[in-house]
N, C-alpha and C positions, 0 to 999 in steps of 0.2 A: 404507512406511512414512509415515503422515501426520502433521501435525500443527494438524489442526484443534482436535484434543482442546486446545490452548493454552487457548481460549476458556473453561475451566472455571475458569482460573485467575484469573477477574473473580470469580467468585461464590465464597461464604463461606457458611458454616451459619451461620442468625441465631441468636442467643441471647442471653441476659441478657449477656453475658460483652463483647457488643459496643457496649453501653449500652442496651440496650431494657428496660423494665420489664414488667412481666407486660400491664399497660393497653396498653401501645405494640403490644407483641407478638402482643397479641390483634387491635388495629386492622390493623395489617398484613397478620395472615391474612388479613382478612376482604376488606381491599382486593385484596388477590391471589386471591382466590379469585373475586370478583366480576370480575375481568380475564382470571380462566382461568388463572393465572399459580401458580407455587410463590410464596411470599415472597423468598426469594432472588432470582429472574427479578424481580419488582412494583419491590424496591427498585433493582436494577441498573438496569432501562430507566428508573428515576424519576430518577436519577442522572442519565441519559444525556441525559434529555429537558432537565432543569434545565442542562444544560453545551453543549446545542446553542441553547438560547437567546441567549447571548452570543455576540454580533456575532462577523464571520471579520476577521480581519486582510484589511489593504487590497488584499493581491495576492489572494486568495481569489476566483476567479470563482462564478458560478450554480452549476455543477455542484459543483466543489471542495467549497463550503459546504453542499450539499443533506443536510438531517438524515438521511435514510433511507440516503444514501451512507458519511455519517459513522458513523452505527448499523452499517453492515455490516465499516467499517473496524475499529470497536471491539473490534466482536463476536469479531474473530478472534483476540482475546486477544495478538496478537503486538507491538503497540506496546510498544516498548521490552522487549521480551524479551532473555535472554539471547544471545549469540552459539549458532546452532545448526551445528553439522558439516554436516545435511544442504540449508541455503540455500547456507552456503559451498561445498559439493560442486556444489550445480546452478549456482551464480554459474561454477566454475573448469568445468565441462561445455561451458556456453553459450562461454566465453572459446576453449576449445578448437573447439569445434564450427562457430564462426563465423570463427576465427582473427581475433579483433580483442584491442586492447590491453585493452580495458575493458567492462565490464559491471557492471547492476545488480538486485538485485532491490527494489522502492521501493516503502514504504506511503506515501500521499499522506493527510496528517492533517489537522487544521483550518487549523493555521498552520506546519505545518513538515512536512517527509519525512523518515521512519525507514528505514533499508537496513536489510535483514533480509539481505543479502549484499552485496560489492561487492568488484569489482578497479579498480584504477584513480582511485580518487576521489583529491580533493586532502588531502593530510595531514589537515587539519583535521576534513574531513569522515568521514574516514576513524575518523579517533578518536574522534567524538563518535557515530558512525553517524546522525546526522541533519544537515538542513539547512533553510535557510527557503525558502518556496516560491519566493519570486521566486531562488532560486539554483538552482530544479531543475527541470529539461526535464520530467520525469513528471509534475509538476502541471499543463503545458500540456497533456500527453497527454490526462490524466482530465479536464480542462477542454475539450477539444475535444470529447469525445464520440467520438472518431473509433475503428474497431475497428485501424487502424495508423496508425504515422507512418514514411513511408519519407524520409529527407533524405539525398540523395547529397551533396551542397556547400551545407556549413550558413550560409558566408557572403554565400552569395546567393539561401538561401528566406529569405523576407520571412516565415513564421513564428517564425523564432527566431533570424536575423540579427544583430538587437541585445542579445541576452542574454549576461548575461556570460562564461559558457562558451565561445558562440562569440567574442567578442570579444577574449577572453583567448588563444585559440589552442588551449586547450584540447577543444573540439569542431571536426571539421571534416566529419565525418558521422555520420548518429544513424539508428537502427534501434530501435523501442519495439513493444510491444502493451500493451494493458490487460491488467490481471488482474479477469477478472469472477468475483462471485460466483453462487449460483444463481440470483437474480432479477437477472442481468445489471447491476449495479452493479457499478463500478469502483473497487478498493481501491487500485488502485496500478498499477504496469508493469513489465515486464522489458524492460529497455533495455540496448543496446549502443552504442558507439562508439568512432570513431576520430579521431587528431588530425588529419588530412588527408583532403580530399575522397575519396569511396570509391562508387564505383556498384554498389549494392546486387544482386547478381543474382536472378533468380529462385528458384535454388537454397537461395542465403542466406535470402531470406525463407520459404521452405517450412521450411526448418529451424526458425527463427525462429518459426514457428506452432508446430510439434512441441516446442520446448522450453519455449513457455507453457502450453501442454497440462499438460505435467508439472508446472510451479511451479503453476497453479491446484489441480491435485491434493494438491499438497504442502502450500498454505495451506488450503483449504477442504474436502479430503477427497475421495475417489474418485466418490461420489456425485453431484457436480458436475458430472463431466465425461461428454462426448457419446458 
């Protein structure tokens, strides 16, 4: 089962009910034809382009606020989506497979992260299913551009030692893999963590690679898988 089809949720048939008169409908159709798109997709991409011109929040870095990456995030159609059993189960399998207390499938938006599924979040984040960028280690994973994050002892790792989640004692060890689309753009990350320092074994890291492969298929469809 794949969830890539949720991207269709952003598209609605263009009609006069949406507020377009005949002249506007004809103009949009002509512009879309020139762009090689359907009118619905042309409207969708034009709105995205307008939104992406808005400056990102102060916590967003170059990679996080990259317009092409953000477009990939939004085109998943999964931001603010209802809770989906397939993602909840994927997180549960991740926790069981790696024997960790906490895991999350995270989409990194322009000014926040959105949790497709998570176990072990702080109650406020678990209820809202989102958090500010500066509260999320997944945003740092995306910003780094790295293929993996392996943190055995968070308190002594210069990348995250001062992060609120580490300083509070919630995260003592952290393992993450970016979730990349067919164009290799990271829309988010699959993450797991321990409250105490933990040495991630090669076997655990290979398992994380396999789980990431599965989650990518759930988000983007099987066509993105090698």
